[in-house]
C-alpha positions as CSV (number, residue, x, y, z in Angstrom):
1,M,124.3,-166.2,84.1
2,K,121.2,-167.5,82.3
3,L,117.9,-167.3,84.2
4,E,115.9,-169.5,81.9
5,K,118.3,-172.6,82.8
6,L,117.0,-174.1,86.0
7,D,118.8,-177.4,85.9
8,N,122.1,-176.0,86.5
9,K,121.0,-174.0,90.0
10,N,120.5,-175.5,93.4
11,R,117.7,-175.1,95.4
12,R,119.2,-172.3,97.4
13,I,120.2,-170.1,94.4
14,R,116.8,-170.7,92.7
15,K,115.1,-169.2,95.9
16,K,117.5,-166.2,96.0
17,L,116.8,-165.7,92.3
18,Y,112.9,-165.9,92.8
19,L,113.3,-168.7,90.0
20,G,111.3,-172.1,89.3
21,E,109.2,-173.2,92.4
22,F,109.8,-169.7,93.9
23,A,108.6,-167.5,91.1
24,I,106.4,-164.9,92.4
25,L,103.3,-164.2,90.1
26,G,101.2,-161.1,89.4
27,F,99.4,-159.4,86.9
28,E,99.2,-156.3,84.9
29,V,95.8,-153.9,85.1
30,S,94.5,-151.5,82.9
31,C,91.2,-149.5,82.8
32,V,89.8,-146.5,81.4
33,T,88.0,-144.0,83.9
34,S,86.1,-140.8,83.4
35,I,88.0,-139.2,86.4
36,K,89.0,-135.8,85.1
37,D,90.0,-133.9,88.7
38,F,92.7,-135.1,91.1
39,D,90.0,-134.8,94.2
40,S,88.1,-137.6,92.3
41,Y,91.4,-139.3,91.2
42,D,92.7,-139.6,95.1
43,L,89.2,-140.9,96.3
44,F,89.5,-143.5,93.8
45,V,93.4,-144.6,94.8
46,D,92.5,-144.5,98.6
47,E,89.5,-146.8,98.1
48,F,91.3,-149.2,95.4
49,I,94.5,-149.3,97.8
50,D,92.1,-150.2,100.9
51,Y,90.4,-152.8,98.8
52,I,93.9,-154.6,97.3
53,D,95.3,-154.0,100.8
54,S,92.5,-155.9,102.1
55,I,93.0,-159.0,99.8
56,D,96.9,-158.6,100.8
57,L,98.1,-157.4,97.7
58,C,100.3,-154.5,96.7
59,F,100.0,-152.0,93.6
60,G,102.3,-150.1,91.6
61,G,101.2,-147.6,88.7
62,G,98.4,-144.8,88.5
63,G,97.2,-142.6,86.0
64,L,94.0,-140.7,85.5
65,E,91.9,-141.4,82.5
66,L,93.9,-144.4,82.1
67,F,94.5,-146.3,85.2
68,E,97.1,-149.0,84.8
69,G,99.7,-151.0,86.8
70,F,101.0,-154.2,88.2
71,L,99.7,-155.9,91.2
72,C,101.5,-158.7,93.3
73,S,101.0,-160.3,96.7
74,T,102.4,-158.7,100.0
75,E,103.6,-161.9,101.2
76,R,107.3,-163.0,100.4
77,Y,107.4,-166.0,98.0
78,R,103.4,-165.8,97.4
79,S,101.8,-165.5,94.2
80,V,98.6,-163.8,93.3
81,T,95.9,-166.3,92.5
82,E,93.3,-166.6,89.5
83,E,90.8,-165.7,92.1
84,E,92.5,-162.6,93.7
85,K,92.7,-161.3,90.0
86,G,89.1,-162.1,89.4
87,L,88.1,-160.1,92.5
88,V,90.2,-157.0,91.4
89,S,88.8,-157.0,88.2
90,A,85.3,-157.4,89.5
91,W,85.7,-154.5,92.0
92,L,86.9,-152.3,89.2
93,E,84.3,-153.2,86.9
94,N,81.8,-152.1,89.4
95,R,83.1,-148.7,89.7
96,A,81.0,-146.3,88.0
97,E,84.0,-144.1,86.7
98,V,85.4,-147.1,85.2
99,S,84.4,-148.2,81.8
100,K,86.6,-150.7,80.5
101,V,89.2,-153.3,82.5
102,E,92.0,-155.4,81.3
103,T,93.9,-157.8,82.8
104,S,97.1,-159.8,81.9
105,E,97.7,-163.2,82.3
106,L,99.7,-164.2,85.5
107,V,103.5,-163.2,84.7
108,D,106.8,-163.6,86.9
109,A,106.6,-160.5,88.9
110,N,110.6,-160.3,89.1
111,Y,111.6,-161.1,85.2
112,A,108.4,-159.9,83.3
């Protein structure tokens, strides 16, 4: 079955496959940190997760000196907005231990 062709799939199938109007968008994030020890890393990750939880996003990823991963919404059938992407980027840029932040365009979280 070719996922690119939407015209041969009815609404129910598009919804089950998260295609077309049911696609869920998220984005990748990557940042360089000055974190060298696991206690500082745990504190940073806990604060980051608390922040993204507060704006109803979830994160998969990690890393000590190169912290990277993927963010998407915690709600079913809801995409991340450009505004939310900007909020996450700004939060990371305002951290003393983060020196460089890069984010991707919004992409389909299920078929990226």
